[in-house]
C-alpha positions in Angstrom: 17.9 -5.1 -7.3 16.3 -3.4 -4.3 14.8 0.1 -4.7 16.5 2.6 -2.4 14.1 4.8 -0.5 15.2 8.4 -0.1 15.4 9.4 3.5 13.5 12.4 4.6 15.8 14.4 6.9 13.1 16.4 8.7 11.7 13.2 10.1 15.0 12.7 12.0 14.6 16.1 13.6 11.1 15.5 14.8 11.4 11.8 15.7 11.1 12.5 19.5 8.1 14.7 18.9 6.4 12.0 16.8 7.1 9.4 19.5 5.6 11.6 22.2 2.5 13.1 20.5 -1.1 11.8 20.7 -4.1 13.0 18.7 -6.8 14.2 21.0 -9.3 15.4 18.5 -9.8 16.2 14.8 -12.6 18.4 13.5 -13.7 20.0 10.3 -13.6 23.8 10.7 -14.1 25.0 7.2 -15.4 23.6 3.9 -16.2 25.1 0.4 -17.5 22.7 -2.2 -18.4 23.7 -5.8 -19.3 22.0 -9.0 -19.8 23.4 -12.5 -21.0 20.1 -14.2 -24.0 17.9 -13.9 -22.4 14.7 -15.1 -19.1 13.0 -15.7 -20.0 13.1 -19.4 -20.2 16.9 -19.3 -16.8 17.1 -17.5 -15.2 14.9 -20.1 -11.7 13.5 -19.5 -10.4 14.8 -16.2 -7.3 15.1 -14.0 -7.1 16.4 -10.4 -4.7 18.3 -8.3 -4.3 18.6 -4.5 -2.7 21.4 -2.7 -1.9 21.1 1.0 -0.7 23.2 3.9 -0.6 22.9 7.7 0.4 25.3 10.4 0.5 25.3 14.2 -2.2 27.6 15.3 -1.6 27.5 19.1 0.7 25.9 21.6 -0.1 25.7 25.3 3.2 24.6 26.8 1.8 24.4 30.3 -1.0 22.0 29.3 1.1 20.2 26.7 -1.5 20.8 24.0 -1.1 22.2 20.5 -3.5 22.7 17.6 -2.7 22.4 13.9 -4.8 23.7 11.0 -4.4 21.3 8.0 -5.9 22.7 4.8 -6.4 20.6 1.7 -7.8 21.9 -1.6 -8.8 19.5 -4.4 -9.6 20.5 -8.0 -11.0 18.0 -10.5 -10.2 19.6 -13.8 -11.3 18.8 -17.4 -8.2 18.1 -19.6 -9.7 20.5 -22.1 -8.4 23.9 -21.1 -11.5 25.9 -22.1 -13.6 24.1 -19.4 -13.8 25.3 -15.8 -13.0 23.1 -12.9 -15.6 20.3 -12.7 -15.4 20.1 -8.9 -13.5 22.1 -6.3 -13.3 21.0 -2.6 -11.4 23.0 0.0 -11.4 21.9 3.6 -9.7 22.8 6.8 -9.3 20.4 9.7 -8.2 21.4 13.1 -6.2 18.7 14.9 -5.6 18.9 18.6 -2.5 17.1 19.8 -1.3 16.4 23.3 2.3 15.9 24.6 3.6 14.9 28.0 3.6 18.1 30.1 7.3 17.9 30.7 8.0 17.9 27.0 9.7 20.9 25.5 9.8 21.2 21.7 10.8 24.2 19.7 8.4 26.1 17.5 10.5 24.9 14.5 10.0 21.3 15.5 6.2 21.8 15.9 6.0 23.6 12.5 7.9 20.7 10.7 5.7 18.2 12.5 2.5 20.1 11.4 3.6 20.3 7.7 4.2 16.5 7.5 2.0 14.9 10.2 -0.8 17.4 10.2 -1.6 16.7 6.6 -1.0 13.0 7.1 -3.5 12.8 9.9 -6.1 14.8 8.1 -5.7 12.9 4.8 -8.2 10.0 5.4 -10.8 12.5 6.6 -10.3 14.6 3.5 -10.5 11.6 1.2 -13.8 10.6 2.8 -15.1 14.1 2.7 -14.3 14.6 -1.0 -15.7 11.2 -2.0 -18.9 11.9 -0.1 -19.3 15.4 -1.6 -18.7 14.1 -5.1 -21.4 11.5 -4.6 -23.8 14.1 -3.2 -23.3 16.1 -6.4 -24.6 13.0 -8.2 -21.2 12.6 -10.0 -19.3 9.3 -10.3 -17.0 8.5 -7.4 -13.3 9.0 -7.7 -10.5 7.2 -5.9 -8.1 9.6 -4.4 -4.4 8.8 -3.7 -2.9 7.7 -0.4 -0.7 10.2 1.3 3.0 10.0 0.3 5.8 11.7 2.2 7.9 13.9 0.1 6.4 16.9 -1.6 3.5 17.6 0.7 2.3 20.8 -0.9 1.1 19.8 -4.4 0.0 16.5 -5.8 -1.1 16.1 -9.4 -2.6 13.0 -11.0 -3.5 12.9 -14.6 -6.5 11.2 -16.1 -8.0 9.3 -13.1 -11.0 8.6 -15.2 -10.1 4.9 -15.1 -11.2 5.1 -11.4 -14.5 6.8 -12.2 -17.4 4.5 -12.0 
């Protein structure tokens, strides 16, 4: 029996925008990194959560350029409730997109695009940043999930300690 994949309606609305857009640049514009532990042993059994958001910051219709700020916050949390977050990483990536100059898309289409595609395009940069920062904290690496369309605002994974090396 084949699994049916649930269609995501907003993608239909922005399909012409997805087909026309190109990434011109992506850059890190903000980062806050904190740890309260010195080792994985001190953290104990952990889980992590990821919260995302993305918004169009500016749209220059004449030049066919718009900018999206994709923000991703990660908290690696001990399962024991009395312990503080072991690691917290919050980043913001500004993504510059170009469109053909004759294109005309509504603000609503750009906003829908930014919430889905802005996070999707920033995701690999975020994964590398978190993994690099955790290593620089002298903590064992973690393997973060791939981006899945659907609920793009909060992702929670329990007990990724199997992936901790």
